[in-house]
C-alpha positions in Angstrom: 0.0 0.0 0.0 2.8 2.4 0.8 4.5 1.6 -2.5 1.3 2.3 -4.5 0.2 5.4 -2.6 3.6 7.1 -2.5 4.1 6.3 -6.2 0.8 8.0 -7.0 2.0 11.1 -5.1 5.4 10.9 -6.8 3.8 10.6 -10.2 1.9 13.9 -9.7 5.2 15.6 -8.6 7.0 14.2 -11.6 4.3 15.5 -14.0 4.7 18.9 -12.3 8.5 18.7 -12.9 9.3 19.2 -9.2 12.8 18.5 -7.8 11.5 15.5 -5.8 9.7 13.2 -8.2 8.5 9.7 -8.7 11.4 7.7 -7.3 12.1 10.1 -4.4 8.5 10.0 -3.1 8.2 6.3 -3.6 11.4 5.6 -1.6 10.5 7.9 1.2 7.0 6.3 1.5 8.4 2.8 1.4 11.0 3.6 4.0 8.5 5.2 6.3 6.3 2.1 6.1 9.3 -0.1 7.0 10.3 2.1 10.0 6.7 1.9 11.3 6.6 -1.9 11.0 10.0 -2.3 12.7 8.9 -0.1 15.5 5.6 -2.0 15.9 6.7 -5.6 15.5 10.5 -5.7 15.8 11.0 -5.8 19.6 8.7 -8.5 21.0 11.7 -10.7 21.9 13.1 -8.2 24.4 9.9 -7.0 26.1 8.5 -8.5 29.3 4.7 -8.6 29.0 4.4 -8.0 32.8 7.3 -5.6 33.4 8.4 -2.8 31.1 12.2 -2.9 31.2 13.0 -0.7 28.2 11.4 0.9 25.1 13.5 -0.4 22.2 11.2 1.3 19.7 13.1 4.5 20.5 16.0 3.1 18.6 14.0 3.1 15.4 12.9 6.6 16.1 16.5 7.8 16.5 17.4 6.1 13.2 14.7 8.1 11.4 15.9 11.4 12.7 19.6 10.6 12.6 19.7 9.4 9.0 18.4 12.8 7.9 21.8 14.3 8.9 23.5 12.1 6.3 20.8 12.6 3.7 21.1 16.3 3.9 24.7 16.1 3.1 23.9 14.5 -0.3 21.5 17.2 -1.4 22.7 20.4 -3.1 21.1 23.3 -5.0 22.5 24.6 -8.3 20.7 27.3 -10.3 17.3 26.6 -8.6 17.7 22.9 -9.3 17.9 20.4 -6.4 20.2 17.4 -6.9 20.7 14.3 -4.8 17.2 13.8 -3.5 16.8 10.3 -4.8 20.3 9.4 -3.5 19.4 10.7 -0.1 16.1 8.8 -0.1 17.9 5.7 -1.0 20.3 6.1 1.9 17.4 6.7 4.2 15.7 3.5 2.9 18.9 1.5 3.4 18.9 2.6 7.0 15.3 1.2 7.3 16.5 -2.1 5.7 19.3 -2.3 8.2 17.0 -1.7 11.1 14.7 -4.5 9.9 17.6 -6.9 9.6 18.9 -5.9 13.1 15.4 -6.5 14.6 15.3 -10.0 13.2 12.8 -9.2 10.4 14.7 -10.7 7.5 11.6 -11.1 5.2 10.9 -7.4 5.5 14.5 -6.5 4.9 14.7 -8.7 1.8 11.3 -7.6 0.4 12.2 -3.9 0.9 15.5 -4.4 -0.8 13.7 -6.0 -3.8 11.2 -3.1 -3.8 14.1 -0.7 -3.9 15.5 -2.2 -7.1 12.0 -2.2 -8.6 11.7 1.5 -7.9 15.2 2.4 -9.2 15.3 0.3 -12.3 11.6 -0.1 -13.0 10.2 3.4 -12.4 13.1 5.3 -14.0 12.1 4.3 -17.6 8.5 5.2 -16.8 9.4 8.7 -15.5 11.4 9.3 -18.7 8.2 8.5 -20.7 6.1 11.0 -18.9 5.1 14.1 -20.9 7.3 17.1 -20.2 5.9 20.1 -18.4 5.8 23.4 -20.3 7.5 25.0 -17.3 10.5 22.6 -17.4 13.7 24.5 -18.5 15.7 23.4 -21.5 18.9 24.8 -22.9 20.3 25.4 -26.4 23.7 26.6 -27.4 23.8 28.4 -30.8 27.0 29.4 -32.5 26.6 32.0 -35.2 28.5 34.6 -37.2 28.6 38.0 -35.5 27.3 41.2 -36.9 24.5 39.9 -39.0 21.6 40.3 -36.6 21.2 36.5 -36.3 20.5 36.6 -32.5 17.2 38.5 -33.3 16.2 35.9 -35.8 17.0 33.1 -33.2 14.9 34.8 -30.6 12.0 35.4 -33.1 12.1 31.8 -34.2 12.0 30.6 -30.6 9.0 32.7 -29.6 7.2 31.8 -32.8 7.3 28.2 -31.6 5.8 29.2 -28.2 9.1 29.1 -26.4 9.9 31.7 -23.7 13.5 32.7 -23.5 14.3 33.0 -19.8 18.0 33.6 -19.9 20.8 34.4 -22.4 24.5 33.9 -21.9 26.8 35.2 -24.7 30.4 34.3 -25.3 32.6 35.9 -28.0 35.8 34.7 -29.6 38.0 36.7 -27.2 36.5 34.9 -24.2 36.3 31.4 -25.9 39.4 30.9 -28.0 38.2 27.7 -29.6 35.3 29.5 -31.3 35.6 30.3 -35.0 37.0 33.8 -35.6 34.1 36.3 -35.6 31.7 33.8 -34.2 29.5 34.2 -31.1 28.3 31.4 -28.9 25.0 32.1 -27.1 23.3 29.8 -24.5 19.5 30.1 -24.3 17.4 28.9 -21.4 14.0 28.3 -22.8 10.6 27.2 -21.5 7.8 25.9 -23.6 5.5 23.0 -24.6 7.0 22.4 -28.0 9.8 20.1 -29.2 13.3 21.3 -28.4 14.7 19.0 -31.1 12.4 20.6 -33.8 13.4 24.1 -32.6 17.1 23.2 -32.8 16.6 21.9 -36.3 14.8 25.1 -37.4 17.5 27.3 -35.9 20.2 25.3 -37.6 18.6 26.2 -41.0 19.1 30.0 -40.4 21.7 31.4 -42.6 24.8 32.3 -40.6 24.1 29.8 -37.8 27.2 27.5 -37.5 25.9 25.0 -35.0 23.0 24.3 -32.6 23.2 21.9 -29.6 20.9 21.0 -26.8 22.4 20.5 -23.3 21.9 20.7 -19.6 20.7 24.1 -18.2 23.1 23.9 -15.2 26.1 23.1 -17.3 25.5 25.8 -19.9 24.9 28.5 -17.3 27.4 27.7 -14.6 
């Protein structure tokens, strides 16, 4: 149930192009369920039914809060993009698996490990097939001949295909020696519902454009 419900929430987040998507939410929900089961059933062998000697469930509670310290170190922000969330969730889930194994619940530990691989290897292709949000950023690098007004044509072509240009980064030959003499390299951060590949192909047909390449927004604007 935790796998199905958390996947449903993660699917909605993935469709909205949020930083934490399908796999992150699924792993967090799955890990939470396992922590709860470990706290509820994992300590019967050390409790006296007549005399309360200790409360071993506090160990599981401390694992939950303590593993967040490690997970936080795996997450970083770069140009409004959050990276490392799925890795942090995986570390957190691994802690839950270890707690289950330590509490003599091997079936739960093995089943959750199998579920982890299903999430990582099974849901990743599914998330790549989800339709892209019109608000998701894309990046194009266009190299063109300077002094011919080509940048205006590039921007006009982009807007004609319902793309919004959110940022522009221009490099000239004096700043990038490997550029062709007299050439300009411009990185465009664009948002829109259209096909980035089709836009790149149309830009490449503009007279004076030397090359067009799509890439990662963070790498082009670092």
